[in-house]
N, C-alpha and C positions, 0 to 999 in steps of 0.2 A: 361380402357375399352377394352374388347376383341373384335377382329374382328371375329365374329361368322361364317362368310363365310368360314373360314379355316377348319371348322369341317364337312362340307357337302360332301367332296370329298373322296371316298374310296382310300386307299393307297395300292400300289402293294406289293405283297409278294416277288417280285424279289429283292427288296432292301435288305430284310433279307437274302435271298439266297446268294446274292453276298457278304454280310458281313460275312456269315458263311464260304464261300470259302476263304475269306481273312484271317479269324481267324484260319482256319484249313487247313494249306498248304498240309496236307496229302490227301485231297480230290482228287479223281480221280487218286490216286497213281502216283503222279509225272508228270501227263500229263500237268499240268499248270506251267508256268514259275514263278519265284519268284515275279515278278511284272506283273499283268495281267489286262486286261480291261474286262468290262462286256461282250463285244463281244467275247473275248477269252474264257470266261467261257461258254458262250452259245455254241460255236463251240465244246469245249471239251465234254460238256454234250451230245450234239447230237452224237458225235463219240462214247462215252461210251454207250449211249442208243442203238445205232445200234448193238453193240456187245452183249448187255445184253438182249434186248427185242426181241420178235417176230416181223416180218415185220409189222403186223397190229398194234400191241401195239406201235411200234416205231413211226409210223406215227401219232398216237393219242398223244403220249407223246411229240414228236417234235413240233407239233402245239401248245400244251399247254404251253410249256416253251418259245417258240418264241412269243406267245401272251403276256406272262408276260413281257418278255424283251422289247417288242415294245409298251407296254402300252395299248394293246387291252383287257387285262384281269387283274384283281387284285388279283386273288387267283387261286389255282389249286384244283381239286377235289380229294377226298380221294384215289381213285385208282391210280391216278398219284403221290400222295404223297408216296404210297407204292412203286411204281416203282422208285421214286426218291432216296429212301434209297439205292437201289441196283445199280442204275446208278452212284451214288456218291461213291459206294463201301464202305459204312459205315461198321465198323468192329464190332459193337455191338448194342444192343437195346438201351443202354444208350446214344450212339451217336445220334440215331434217336430221342430220347426224347429231347436231347439238341437242335437239329435242330428245332423241332416242337415248343417247349415251349419258347426258348430264342431267336429265330430268325424269325420264321414264324408266331408267335403269334397264334399257334394252341394248343388245349388241348392235354395232353399226350395220347399216346396209352394206352388203358385200357385192362388188362387181363380179364375183365368181358365180353367183346365182343369177340366172337369166332374168327372172322377174325383178329382182333388185336392180339389176343392170339397167333394165328399161325404166324403172322408177327414177333412178339416179340421173339418167340421161334426160328424162322428161322434165325433172325439176330444174336441171341445169339450163335447159332450153326454154323453161317457163311455158310448157305446154299446158293446156287445160286438162282436167280430169277426163273429159270425153275423148279428147285426142289420145291421151295415154291409154285409156281402155281399148281404143281401136287398135293400137299397136300390140297391146297384150293379147287381144283376141286373135290377131293375125298370127302370133307365135305361140298360141296356147298349147298346141300339140308338142312343140319343142320344149316348152317349159315343163310340161308333164313328163316328158320322156328323158329328161336329164339324168345322167348316171348319179348314183348316190354320192360318189366322191370323185375328185379329179383322177385322171388316168395316171398321173405321177405325183410325187409328193415334194416337188421343188418349191422352195420358198420364194416369195417376192413377185410372182407372176400377176397376182391380182392388182397390186399397186401399179405395176407396169401397164396393165391394161387400162386402169383408171386414168393415169396421167397421159399415156400416149394415144388412147382412143377416145374415151369420154371427154377428157379435158381439152385435148389438142385437135382432135379430128372430127368429132361429131358436132356439127353446127345446125343441121336441119333434120327433119323427119326422114328426108331422103337419104341423108348420110347414115342415120341410124339403121334404117331398113336395109340399105346397101351392105352395111357391115354384117347384119344378122342373116342376110340371105346367102352369105358365103359359108358353105359347109365346113371349111377349114377353121373359121372363127367359132362356129357353134361347138366344135370339139372342146373348147376351153371350159365351157360351163358345167357346173355340177350343183347338186342340192346342198352339199356341205363344202366348206372351204378348208384350205390347208393351214392358214395362219394360226388359228386357235388350236388346231390339232397339233401342229409342230411346237407351239408354245408350251403345251402341257407335256408333250413327250420329247422334250429337248435333251433328255438324259438317256435316251434309248436308241439302240441300233434299229432304226425304223423298219427296214426291210424284213427283219426277222419278226418283229412285233406284228407287223401288218399281215404277214403271210403264215405265221406259225400257228400250231395247234394250241389249245388252252393250257396244256401242261408242258409245252415246250420251253426250254430255257431260252431266255432272251438276255442280251448284253445290256447292262446298265452302266453308264459312265458316271460313277459316283464322284461328286466334287469336280465334275468336268475334267476328269483325267483318269483316275484309277478305274480299272475295268473289273466289274463283278458280273456273275451270271446268276439270275434268279428266274423263277417261273413267272408267267403272267399273273397267276394267282397271288404269288408273293408280292408282285408289284402292286396289285389291287389293294392288298392289306397295307402296304407301305404308304399308299396314297390316301386311302379313306380311313385307315386306322389312326392317322395323325402322328402318333409317337410310337417309338419302338418299345418303350417301357410302359406296360399297362395300357396298351392301345385298345381301340374299339374292337369288339368282336364282330363277327359277321351278323349276328342277330341285332346288335346295336346299330350297325351300319344300315341294316334293313329298316329298323324302326325309324332312324333319322331320315331315311329316304321318303318316309311318309310326311315328315315335317318340312324338310328342305328338299323337295322333289327335284329341283333343278341342280342340286349339288351332289347328293349322295345317290347311289344306285346299286342294284344287285350285281353280283359277279357276272351273271349271264348277260345283263345289259351292258356291263363294262366291256365284255368281250366283243359284243356287237359294235360298241363305240370304237374300240381299238382297231377292229378290222373293217371299219367304215361301212357297216351294214345297218346303221340306224340313221334316219333322216334328221338328225339333230347335230348341232355343233357343240363343242365343249363349252360349258357355261363358265361364267366368271367365278362362281363359287367353287367349282371343281378345280379350276386353275389356281385359285388362292390357296387351296389345301396343299398343293405341291409347291407353290411359290415361297411360302414362309420358310420352308426347310431349305430352299435353294439360295435364299438371299445370303450374301457375303457380309461378314461382320468384323473381320480383322483389320487392323490399321493399314496393312499393306494392300488391302483391297479397296481403299477409299476412292481411287480413280476408276474403278470398274463400274459398268452400267448396273450391275445387280448388287452393288453395295448399299446397305441400309443401316442407318443409325437408329436402332430401336429405341434409344434413350432420348431422342429428340422427336416429340410427337409431330411437329410441323414438318420436319424433313422426312420422317417415316411415312406420313400420309402422302406427301408429295411424290416420293419415289414409287410408292405402290400405285398411285394414280397414273404416273408417267408410264409405268410398265403396262398397266391395264390398257391405256389408250393406245400404246404402240401396237399391241396385239389385237386391237379391235373390240376390246371389252368396255363396258360402261365403267365410269369412275365409281369409287366407293360411295355408297349412298345409304348410310344406316337408317335414315328416315324412311327409306323406300323398301329396303330389303332386310327382313328379319335376321337372316344368317349373317349379313355384314354388321348388323347392329350387335349381334352376339360377339362377333370378332372384335369390334372396336370397344365394346364395353369390357371385354376380357382384357384387351390390351391396356386400356386406361386403368383398370383395376390393378393389373400387374405393375404398371408404372408407379402407381401410388404406393405400392408395397415393396417393390424391389428396385427402386431407382439407384441403389448403391451397387448393383451387380455390374460386371463388365458387359459390354455389348453382346459378346458371344454367349455368355451365361444367361443373359436376359432373354435372348432369342429362344433358348431351350426351355426356360421357365415359362415363357409366354405360350409356346407350342404345347407344353405339358398342361398348362392351365386351360387352354382351349379344349384339349382332349378330355380333361376331367369334367369340364362344364358340359360337353357333349354327352359324356357317359351318364352324367346326372340327369340331363334332359331326356335321354333315351329311357332311363329308369322311370321318370315321371310319366312319360307317355305310355309306357307299358302298364303302369299301375292304374292309369285312368281309363284303360280299355274296359 
């Protein structure tokens, strides 16, 4: 029996930041001793920040990291994440992505978003924070005026832009500004990206989903083949309700949205997400809700990318992380994310009790157990109000 109270407290990003510094001794260019405390890290970060940031930015950043260290905050805003890369003196954009996805439980920087694009290019070229801010200021109006979503929903464009432009073509600030001064290139950028959106809705006829009314029927490609038609609201329940038998009610989903706000959402907010009218990307938690039901489990599926051996915990975790990374999500981090802690505790508990089931039957048992735990957690939260 799980102690569901363990999953209602947000966990601080400071733990991940400290682990990153421990695993990467080159952080802050030798300013940290071989063995250092959390307080040592905080002091060095403040010292480095004073050297890198303007006085006003320094004060904002100092307060943010001190609040993390002292437990008054659990995360830092994106602007301070940008500053963090330069305060830690990271040497490349790949180091920044490693910090985000493997330690801070943040989605990767996306070359689709203009501000991220500039940060990625600046880190690759090893520009200073001051130089980077100058470029961001030059294109501030374009950053603010990006459309909510790309003009089309074609997959793979962001990776192509990263490799063909940032990786291969941009060597200097002049190269970067020359690219961004071309209106044809600016048309690529948007506040949200396609990759995570397409990953969640890979079983939907997207054109209808994207443009349809809330009650319009949409085509669902169940099991990547058979064609069913359901409403967007039915799709909402199939995603957030977890299981068909005794699934979560709308009231329970709404209660859970207050506990796992990055995973669950109201139907109205889901419709805004579906039709790309919210300035947020699909979260890893929301993606996982759909993924567990899409994973393939039969012997004939072993060679498929989405095959998972639920009965082998090491292989199961590895395939989940591979899929998450492929779509730009952070890897599973139960120590950092309470929802993923609930997922993995539920999984491990099921494995200890039902290891004799077939792979396919275990998948269904695990999904139902996750649903049952979420229902119980929702009940606990309602009673405590």
